Backbone bond lengths (Angstrom), bond angles and torsions (degrees), N, CA, C in turn:
res aa  C-N    CA-C-N  psi(-1)  N-CA   C-N-CA  omega(-1)  CA-C   N-CA-C  phi
1 X - - - 1.472 - - 1.600 107.66 -
2 X 1.339 108.89 101.91 1.624 117.79 179.58 1.552 105.74 -95.45
3 X 1.277 108.41 110.61 1.539 114.12 173.95 1.434 122.37 -59.41
4 X 1.497 110.65 -22.77 1.467 116.83 -179.79 1.607 111.52 -94.86
5 X 1.335 114.33 5.58 1.381 113.92 -178.36 1.519 113.41 -89.20
6 X 1.379 117.61 137.31 1.518 117.91 179.72 1.382 113.25 -61.07
7 X 1.474 118.68 -33.24 1.388 124.74 -178.98 1.675 109.32 -58.74
8 X 1.307 113.05 -40.71 1.398 117.92 -178.88 1.493 115.78 -64.00
9 X 1.330 112.91 -44.46 1.409 116.77 176.05 1.615 114.14 -71.04
10 X 1.250 115.74 -29.01 1.513 117.44 179.62 1.488 103.46 -73.51
11 X 1.369 125.02 -41.64 1.375 124.68 175.95 1.490 112.70 -61.87
12 X 1.147 116.96 -42.44 1.619 124.82 -179.51 1.505 102.70 -60.53
13 X 1.388 119.28 -50.76 1.470 118.46 -175.35 1.555 111.70 -58.63
14 X 1.441 111.58 -39.10 1.442 117.13 -176.38 1.529 107.53 -62.09
15 X 1.322 111.68 -52.10 1.552 112.26 -179.90 1.497 118.77 -48.70
16 X 1.444 109.10 -45.33 1.462 122.96 -178.77 1.504 107.48 -58.51
17 X 1.345 118.23 -53.51 1.257 131.03 -171.57 1.543 115.00 -63.04
18 X 1.389 108.93 -47.04 1.623 116.70 175.77 1.427 108.81 -66.43
19 X 1.311 120.36 -40.38 1.411 118.65 -178.74 1.529 114.16 -69.54
20 X 1.316 117.03 -35.35 1.578 117.79 167.84 1.425 116.04 -60.25
21 X 1.228 119.54 -49.68 1.524 129.36 179.35 1.502 112.48 -55.44
22 X 1.418 113.47 -37.71 1.483 119.59 -173.00 1.621 112.06 -95.57
23 X 1.403 112.54 -4.03 1.399 114.04 -179.34 1.494 120.15 -100.18
24 X 1.355 112.39 11.83 1.528 120.28 178.90 1.458 108.85 -57.71
25 X 1.342 122.85 -46.97 1.390 117.14 -175.93 1.511 116.95 -82.72
26 X 1.370 115.38 -11.28 1.351 125.16 163.27 1.479 118.25 -65.30
27 X 1.342 110.91 -41.76 1.477 117.54 175.54 1.472 114.42 -69.76
28 X 1.280 118.56 -24.53 1.506 119.28 177.09 1.532 103.97 -74.05
29 X 1.185 124.56 -41.46 1.494 125.56 -178.26 1.534 108.36 -67.39
30 X 1.353 120.34 -36.03 1.506 123.46 -179.99 1.407 105.97 -67.56
31 X 1.271 125.42 -45.03 1.623 135.09 -178.34 1.442 99.57 -64.46
32 X 1.405 128.52 -56.47 1.358 128.23 -170.02 1.629 109.00 -57.47
33 X 1.348 109.78 -50.53 1.530 115.07 -175.14 1.517 110.55 -60.88
34 X 1.390 117.63 -39.92 1.472 120.63 -170.84 1.623 105.24 -80.17
35 X 1.240 121.83 -17.49 1.559 127.68 -177.13 1.367 112.42 -53.19
36 X 1.397 114.35 -44.18 1.471 119.08 -174.74 1.492 115.32 -72.11
37 X 1.257 116.46 -9.79 1.640 123.25 -176.23 1.555 109.98 -85.44
38 X 1.317 107.84 155.48 1.382 115.63 172.69 1.617 111.16 -61.64
39 X 1.245 117.40 149.15 1.492 122.93 -171.64 1.619 107.90 -50.24
40 X 1.309 121.05 -45.42 1.389 122.65 -170.49 1.666 110.17 -76.11
41 X 1.292 116.15 -2.13 1.408 121.53 176.27 1.583 113.68 -106.22
42 X 1.321 111.09 -13.66 1.559 114.29 -165.69 1.579 102.94 -75.18
43 X 1.174 125.68 -41.48 1.415 127.85 -178.27 1.584 108.34 -62.18
44 X 1.423 119.58 -46.99 1.245 121.69 176.41 1.462 120.02 -59.79
45 X 1.397 112.45 -43.76 1.506 116.26 175.51 1.511 115.00 -66.91
46 X 1.421 119.57 -29.55 1.456 123.08 172.90 1.498 112.63 -65.24
47 X 1.333 112.74 -44.91 1.596 118.25 -174.50 1.515 110.54 -70.10
48 X 1.356 117.91 -48.25 1.433 122.80 -179.43 1.488 112.74 -69.04
49 X 1.373 116.77 -41.41 1.411 120.24 171.66 1.433 119.23 -58.29
50 X 1.394 115.30 -47.79 1.414 119.52 177.55 1.589 113.30 -64.64
51 X 1.359 114.04 -39.30 1.400 117.01 -178.93 1.524 113.30 -67.85
52 X 1.243 114.11 -40.12 1.459 122.92 -179.07 1.577 110.39 -66.16
53 X 1.380 110.48 -40.12 1.457 118.27 178.41 1.584 111.85 -63.48
54 X 1.422 112.81 -43.49 1.405 118.21 -179.54 1.514 114.78 -57.78
55 X 1.386 111.43 -43.96 1.534 121.52 178.99 1.548 106.75 -60.57
56 X 1.366 114.72 -46.50 1.335 115.53 -177.59 1.640 112.92 -66.69
57 X 1.283 108.80 -34.82 1.542 112.47 177.95 1.618 109.75 -64.39
58 X 1.322 118.72 -35.14 1.383 118.88 179.96 1.539 109.26 -63.80
59 X 1.308 114.03 -39.42 1.532 113.96 -176.68 1.529 105.25 -70.51
60 X 1.333 115.35 -44.38 1.482 122.06 180.00 1.566 117.62 -56.34
61 X 1.387 107.41 -32.76 1.487 116.54 -178.99 1.561 109.35 -66.28
62 X 1.330 114.96 -42.64 1.474 123.30 -177.98 1.593 112.07 -60.61
63 X 1.367 114.26 -33.53 1.571 112.69 -176.75 1.485 106.41 -118.17
64 X 1.451 117.47 21.08 1.469 112.92 -174.44 1.574 115.11 -65.11
65 X 1.296 107.17 -43.60 1.526 109.43 -178.11 1.475 120.94 -58.39
66 X 1.417 116.54 -27.22 1.436 122.00 166.69 1.474 115.53 -73.40
67 X 1.387 112.92 -40.16 1.415 116.27 -175.26 1.532 114.76 -62.66
68 X 1.405 113.95 -39.95 1.479 118.42 -169.12 1.606 105.42 -75.16
69 X 1.298 116.77 -9.78 1.537 116.14 176.19 1.496 111.78 -88.13
70 X 1.346 122.65 1.75 1.396 123.67 -175.57 1.530 106.58 -88.97
71 X 1.301 118.64 124.23 1.406 121.81 176.01 1.543 115.41 -63.37
72 X 1.264 112.31 144.23 1.548 118.96 177.52 1.467 113.97 79.06
73 X 1.341 123.86 -19.76 1.340 124.26 174.29 1.525 120.08 -52.07
74 X 1.361 114.89 -47.02 1.459 117.79 169.00 1.464 117.04 -60.21
75 X 1.400 115.48 -35.10 1.451 118.58 -178.42 1.527 108.92 -63.22
76 X 1.393 115.16 -44.14 1.475 117.12 -179.77 1.442 107.52 -67.59
77 X 1.371 123.28 -36.01 1.461 122.22 179.64 1.505 110.15 -64.58
78 X 1.431 120.18 -43.81 1.249 123.28 176.32 1.587 118.37 -57.20
79 X 1.310 111.89 -37.27 1.520 114.72 174.25 1.486 111.45 -67.37
80 X 1.385 113.90 -41.72 1.591 118.62 -178.92 1.585 104.21 -59.11
81 X 1.210 120.62 -47.82 1.470 124.60 178.87 1.546 113.26 -56.18
82 X 1.272 118.40 -44.85 1.410 126.28 174.54 1.612 109.81 -51.60
83 X 1.384 107.59 -51.54 1.500 115.63 -175.20 1.528 107.28 -63.25
84 X 1.298 118.59 -47.36 1.485 129.16 -176.55 1.464 107.42 -52.51
85 X 1.364 114.95 -54.55 1.426 123.29 -179.18 1.580 115.46 -60.52
86 X 1.201 117.51 -43.33 1.475 119.27 175.77 1.574 107.33 -70.00
87 X 1.208 120.25 -35.10 1.502 127.26 -169.61 1.572 104.14 -70.33
88 X 1.387 115.81 -46.94 1.444 120.64 173.92 1.436 113.98 -60.08
89 X 1.277 120.04 -42.15 1.515 118.86 177.21 1.525 110.06 -65.10
90 X 1.316 118.53 -42.93 1.509 116.97 178.31 1.395 112.30 -65.27
91 X 1.299 122.15 -38.78 1.428 122.11 173.76 1.427 116.69 -60.59
92 X 1.379 114.35 -27.79 1.454 116.37 -173.01 1.616 106.66 -70.98
93 X 1.276 117.68 -22.54 1.501 121.92 177.91 1.494 107.25 -93.80
94 X 1.230 126.39 -7.26 1.353 127.44 -176.00 1.444 115.16 -73.81
95 X 1.426 118.76 -26.73 1.380 120.74 -160.62 1.611 111.03 -101.93
96 X 1.393 113.07 57.48 1.342 117.35 170.59 1.500 116.18 -62.01
97 X 1.370 123.57 -5.70 1.289 125.93 179.87 1.578 107.85 -107.84
98 X 1.297 117.03 11.36 1.571 131.21 177.34 1.687 104.26 51.78
99 X 1.321 108.75 45.67 1.548 111.42 171.88 1.519 118.21 88.59
100 X 1.458 111.94 -8.60 1.361 115.61 175.16 1.582 118.00 -59.17
101 X 1.311 116.44 127.55 1.435 114.77 -177.27 1.552 112.42 94.83
102 X 1.153 119.19 -5.22 1.495 123.55 178.26 1.478 107.59 -94.61
103 X 1.259 117.54 106.38 1.524 118.95 -175.41 1.342 114.66 -102.39
104 X 1.414 120.72 -140.02 1.477 124.06 -175.52 1.468 110.70 -61.70
105 X 1.343 120.07 -35.12 1.431 122.82 179.16 1.611 114.99 -56.21
106 X 1.387 108.62 -39.98 1.553 119.89 175.18 1.456 109.05 -59.47
107 X 1.254 119.85 -51.61 1.474 124.55 -179.46 1.505 110.65 -62.73
108 X 1.265 122.11 -46.04 1.557 122.87 176.39 1.460 110.53 -58.32
109 X 1.417 114.81 -44.82 1.556 115.72 177.57 1.437 113.43 -59.70
110 X 1.414 117.01 -40.87 1.520 117.47 174.72 1.505 115.22 -61.55
111 X 1.244 115.46 -37.90 1.597 118.65 176.13 1.487 111.91 -69.16
112 X 1.282 114.38 -38.69 1.448 119.37 172.86 1.523 112.29 -58.01
113 X 1.184 115.24 -44.06 1.539 120.29 177.46 1.380 110.84 -65.71
114 X 1.249 119.79 -41.85 1.529 122.04 176.03 1.457 107.97 -54.97
115 X 1.311 115.70 -59.00 1.394 124.03 -170.25 1.558 110.42 -55.42
116 X 1.302 113.65 -47.86 1.494 115.78 -179.21 1.581 114.01 -67.67
117 X 1.200 114.29 -40.33 1.428 119.10 174.61 1.486 113.35 -60.82
118 X 1.295 111.74 -47.99 1.521 121.04 -177.02 1.511 108.45 -63.60
119 X 1.354 118.63 -37.67 1.458 120.55 -178.73 1.595 104.73 -71.57
120 X 1.275 126.51 -35.03 1.373 124.36 -173.92 1.517 110.45 -71.77
121 X 1.430 118.32 -46.92 1.439 130.27 -175.98 1.452 114.52 -75.15
122 X 1.317 115.54 -19.53 1.478 119.53 179.76 1.577 116.59 -87.40
123 X 1.355 113.83 -4.14 1.451 118.60 -176.73 1.657 113.11 -55.64
124 X 1.384 109.51 -38.02 1.462 113.72 -178.39 1.511 108.51 -93.30
125 X 1.204 118.12 -35.46 1.528 125.84 -177.66 1.519 112.21 -58.01
126 X 1.327 117.52 -40.61 1.492 119.92 -173.28 1.467 112.82 -67.61
127 X 1.375 114.61 -28.64 1.487 116.33 172.96 1.431 117.59 -50.07
128 X 1.347 111.79 -44.75 1.519 117.30 -179.43 1.512 114.51 -68.40
129 X 1.401 113.01 -37.60 1.395 122.30 170.04 1.538 114.02 -59.44
130 X 1.230 111.72 -48.56 1.564 116.05 -179.31 1.568 106.33 -63.88
131 X 1.274 122.77 -40.64 1.418 121.09 -176.64 1.542 106.80 -65.97
132 X 1.314 120.42 -43.14 1.445 122.71 177.33 1.589 111.05 -55.62
133 X 1.418 114.33 -42.17 1.543 111.71 -177.71 1.553 111.70 -80.22
134 X 1.343 116.75 -8.87 1.469 119.28 174.97 1.486 114.09 50.77
135 X 1.328 114.94 41.09 1.515 119.18 176.15 1.535 113.92 81.83
136 X 1.304 118.77 0.11 1.364 120.59 174.99 1.474 112.76 -83.60
137 X 1.403 116.46 104.54 1.589 115.19 -171.16 1.588 109.08 -73.02
138 X 1.431 118.12 -48.61 1.462 115.27 -178.18 1.576 110.50 -56.96
139 X 1.370 118.56 -35.08 1.405 118.91 178.08 1.550 114.93 -67.54
140 X 1.320 109.72 -38.95 1.575 116.73 169.36 1.514 114.83 -53.29
141 X 1.405 111.93 -46.53 1.501 117.34 -176.82 1.495 112.12 -65.66
142 X 1.328 116.40 -46.06 1.357 122.22 175.86 1.603 114.06 -59.88
143 X 1.241 112.85 -47.23 1.547 114.17 -177.56 1.445 112.94 -66.14
144 X 1.485 119.68 -36.69 1.404 119.00 176.27 1.541 115.52 -71.69
145 X 1.381 112.53 -39.04 1.549 117.31 171.60 1.374 115.02 -49.35
146 X 1.346 111.53 -46.88 1.538 114.97 -175.02 1.595 114.44 -72.47
147 X 1.335 109.91 -13.92 1.445 118.54 177.46 1.669 112.82 -76.16
148 X 1.432 108.15 -23.80 1.571 114.60 -173.02 1.570 107.07 -52.28
149 X 1.398 118.03 -56.29 1.526 111.83 -169.94 1.610 113.15 -62.58
150 X 1.375 113.73 -29.08 1.444 114.85 -178.99 1.437 114.88 -68.48
151 X 1.480 110.36 -39.80 1.539 115.45 177.06 1.648 109.04 -67.60
152 X 1.275 116.14 -40.26 1.515 118.38 173.04 1.494 111.92 -55.37
153 X 1.241 117.51 -47.77 1.505 119.46 -173.63 1.622 103.21 -65.36
154 X 1.338 114.80 -43.39 1.646 113.55 -176.28 1.445 109.18 -65.31
155 X 1.485 119.03 -33.81 1.466 121.97 179.57 1.555 108.39 -66.82
156 X 1.188 114.62 -47.72 1.577 123.01 -172.95 1.531 103.65 -65.61
157 X 1.199 129.06 -39.12 1.443 133.35 -177.43 1.489 102.63 -73.70
158 X 1.203 126.11 -42.95 1.457 126.50 -174.99 1.589 103.41 -71.57
159 X 1.318 119.95 -38.92 1.459 117.77 -177.36 1.606 106.67 -64.96
160 X 1.254 119.97 -36.59 1.529 116.61 178.17 1.500 111.73 -68.94
161 X 1.349 115.13 -30.86 1.499 112.62 177.64 1.665 110.47 -71.48
162 X 1.340 108.50 -39.80 1.465 112.12 171.19 1.446 117.85 -51.21
163 X 1.351 119.20 -41.04 1.454 124.84 177.01 1.601 114.38 -60.58
164 X 1.270 108.78 -37.62 1.435 117.27 178.44 1.381 117.38 -82.20
165 X 1.330 116.92 -32.46 1.503 119.27 177.37 1.495 105.38 -132.60
166 X 1.413 116.43 98.14 1.387 125.06 -176.33 1.532 114.12 -63.69
167 X 1.353 109.99 -20.91 1.528 113.63 -177.75 1.526 113.59 -64.92
168 X 1.352 116.00 -26.67 1.472 123.75 179.87 1.617 106.85 -64.75
169 X 1.291 124.88 -24.56 1.410 127.14 176.66 1.638 104.85 -59.96
170 X 1.340 114.98 -58.59 1.379 120.00 175.86 1.577 116.00 -52.14
171 X 1.240 117.23 -44.53 1.455 124.77 172.31 1.461 111.36 -56.16
172 X 1.395 119.09 -42.74 1.430 122.94 -179.29 1.503 113.78 -65.92
173 X 1.397 113.34 -38.96 1.438 120.21 -175.69 1.602 106.59 -74.78
174 X 1.410 113.13 -29.49 1.475 117.56 178.73 1.636 105.02 -67.64
175 X 1.318 118.28 -41.99 1.405 124.46 179.48 1.512 108.89 -52.17
176 X 1.332 118.02 -49.07 1.365 122.67 -173.86 1.590 108.65 -67.91
177 X 1.314 123.02 -34.85 1.404 125.58 173.76 1.569 111.54 -65.94
178 X 1.363 115.22 -42.52 1.499 120.33 173.76 1.588 112.58 -55.32
179 X 1.271 110.79 -49.22 1.525 115.55 -178.65 1.472 110.69 -64.16
180 X 1.392 117.62 -32.11 1.511 122.54 173.57 1.417 112.04 -59.10
181 X 1.352 112.09 -56.42 1.390 118.85 -178.85 1.648 113.56 -51.50
182 X 1.383 111.47 -43.09 1.460 113.66 -175.86 1.504 113.04 -73.18
183 X 1.324 108.84 -31.52 1.575 118.44 -179.63 1.528 104.63 -66.05
184 X 1.330 124.09 -52.46 1.364 123.30 -179.60 1.492 120.77 -52.44
185 X 1.439 112.54 -41.12 1.367 125.79 175.50 1.625 117.93 -62.33
186 X 1.449 111.05 -23.59 1.418 112.04 -173.81 1.583 104.98 -110.94
187 X 1.220 122.76 12.25 1.637 124.02 178.79 1.534 102.17 -63.83
188 X 1.424 117.65 141.67 1.386 128.27 -175.51 1.645 105.24 -55.71
189 X 1.358 119.54 -35.88 1.405 120.59 -176.31 1.528 109.91 -67.54
190 X 1.298 121.04 -41.17 1.371 124.43 176.31 1.591 113.33 -65.74
191 X 1.305 116.06 -47.00 1.442 122.59 178.92 1.581 109.48 -63.52
192 X 1.357 118.87 -34.54 1.440 121.95 173.64 1.611 111.67 -61.46
193 X 1.224 110.38 -43.38 1.546 120.56 -176.62 1.491 112.86 -72.81
194 X 1.360 115.28 -40.18 1.539 114.70 -166.13 1.570 106.08 -122.18
195 X 1.266 114.93 -10.61 1.577 116.68 -172.07 1.444 113.52 86.27
196 X 1.361 118.13 175.45 1.495 121.18 178.71 1.551 108.82 -59.85
197 X 1.226 120.34 122.35 1.413 127.86 -175.64 1.564 111.17 -75.10
198 X 1.180 130.12 147.35 1.419 132.05 169.05 1.523 110.52 -62.48
199 X 1.389 116.30 143.96 1.524 119.19 172.76 1.531 114.11 -49.44
200 X 1.292 116.35 -41.42 1.475 116.23 -177.43 1.504 112.20 -63.20
201 X 1.426 119.07 -37.95 1.417 123.07 -178.42 1.618 101.32 -60.63
202 X 1.346 116.41 -56.65 1.405 122.91 -169.56 1.555 107.82 -59.24
203 X 1.320 122.29 -48.64 1.376 123.37 171.77 1.493 119.32 -53.56
204 X 1.389 117.64 -38.00 1.450 128.87 170.02 1.453 109.54 -56.88
205 X 1.246 116.81 -55.19 1.623 123.10 176.79 1.508 107.35 -53.53
206 X 1.422 118.36 -43.14 1.473 115.79 -176.62 1.635 111.34 -68.58
207 X 1.345 114.75 -35.00 1.457 121.62 178.29 1.495 105.98 -62.47
208 X 1.318 118.84 -40.86 1.436 116.94 -172.37 1.663 110.17 -81.84
209 X 1.215 110.69 -23.75 1.521 111.57 167.28 1.498 109.75 -72.10
210 X 1.288 126.21 -38.29 1.450 120.17 -176.49 1.517 106.33 -72.66
211 X 1.258 119.24 -35.35 1.584 123.63 -179.55 1.618 104.22 -59.12
212 X 1.365 110.83 -48.01 1.344 115.66 -170.54 1.580 115.76 -62.26
213 X 1.445 109.52 -37.98 1.467 115.78 -174.05 1.485 108.30 -78.32
214 X 1.408 122.76 -33.36 1.321 126.48 172.86 1.482 113.04 -67.36
215 X 1.387 118.12 -45.73 1.519 120.76 178.56 1.531 118.14 -61.32
216 X 1.370 109.29 -46.71 1.524 108.12 170.93 1.359 120.42 -71.23
217 X 1.326 119.71 -36.52 1.440 124.98 172.14 1.427 113.43 -48.07
218 X 1.441 114.10 -57.96 1.413 121.46 177.96 1.519 113.81 -60.81
219 X 1.376 117.09 -40.11 1.456 114.45 174.64 1.483 117.01 -57.21
220 X 1.387 114.12 -36.14 1.475 120.39 179.08 1.469 112.39 -67.18
221 X 1.362 107.56 -40.71 1.561 117.79 179.23 1.597 106.13 -53.95
222 X 1.259 117.31 -55.72 1.464 124.23 -171.74 1.471 107.75 -63.39
223 X 1.334 118.99 -40.68 1.486 123.46 177.80 1.408 108.74 -57.76
224 X 1.456 121.42 -48.11 1.379 126.83 -172.46 1.580 107.88 -69.37
225 X 1.350 122.30 -28.44 1.432 126.02 -179.54 1.559 103.89 -79.81
226 X 1.198 120.78 -38.65 1.360 119.29 178.89 1.637 116.55 -65.71
227 X 1.357 105.62 -40.12 1.530 110.83 173.69 1.586 114.44 -64.78
228 X 1.290 115.36 -32.04 1.486 121.59 -179.77 1.606 108.27 -68.22
229 X 1.382 108.13 -41.13 1.569 108.74 -175.21 1.437 114.39 -82.99
230 X 1.329 122.96 -10.81 1.506 123.96 175.80 1.589 115.75 -75.09
C-alpha cells in the first residue's frame, strides 16, 4: 500500500464513492431508527449505529462472495427487512410522549435495528466495494472508515427532513419492503428453481413488499390508537 501512488488514491476514491452511492437506503434506516429516540440520543444512535455498521460491513465484504452463494440467505434477509419496516412504522406511532421515558434501552434498540438492517441490505452492495478494493484489506478499511462521517451527515440531514415531513417515514418503510421483495426474488434458491427472473417480476415483488409493509404498519398504528382511546 503506497500512499504516494496515484493508483492508491484512485482506488480509495472509488471505495468511498461506491460506498456513498450504495448507502442511500442504509441512511434511510439509520434515520428511521433514530427518529423514535429523544433528541439528545439521536446523534449518539446515528454515530454508533453507523460506525458499528461500517465495521460489520468490512468483515462482511471480506466474506461476501461466499455468503451470497448460500441458498435461502436472501430469503431470511428479506423477511427480516419486512419485519424491520413494519416495526419502524409501528414505533413511529408509539411515541405520543415524544421520546420521553425512552432511555438507554431505546438507543441500544435503535443501534440494533441499524445493524440488522445494514447487514441485510449490504449483502449485494459489499461486492461492489470489494471489487473497488481489489483484495487490498487495509485500503478497504481506510475507504469505509472515511465514509462514516459522510453517511452520518446524510442520516442526520434525512432525520431533520423526516421530522418536518412525516410522510417520508412511510416512504422509508415502503423502501425497505421494496428491497425485501427484490431480495427474495434474487435468492440463489429461487434462481435455481425458476431461473433468472425478469426485472418486471422482481420489481412487482418489490412493489408487493412495499405495499405489505405499509399496509401492516398502518393497521398496527390504527390498532394502537384505538387501544389508547378506549
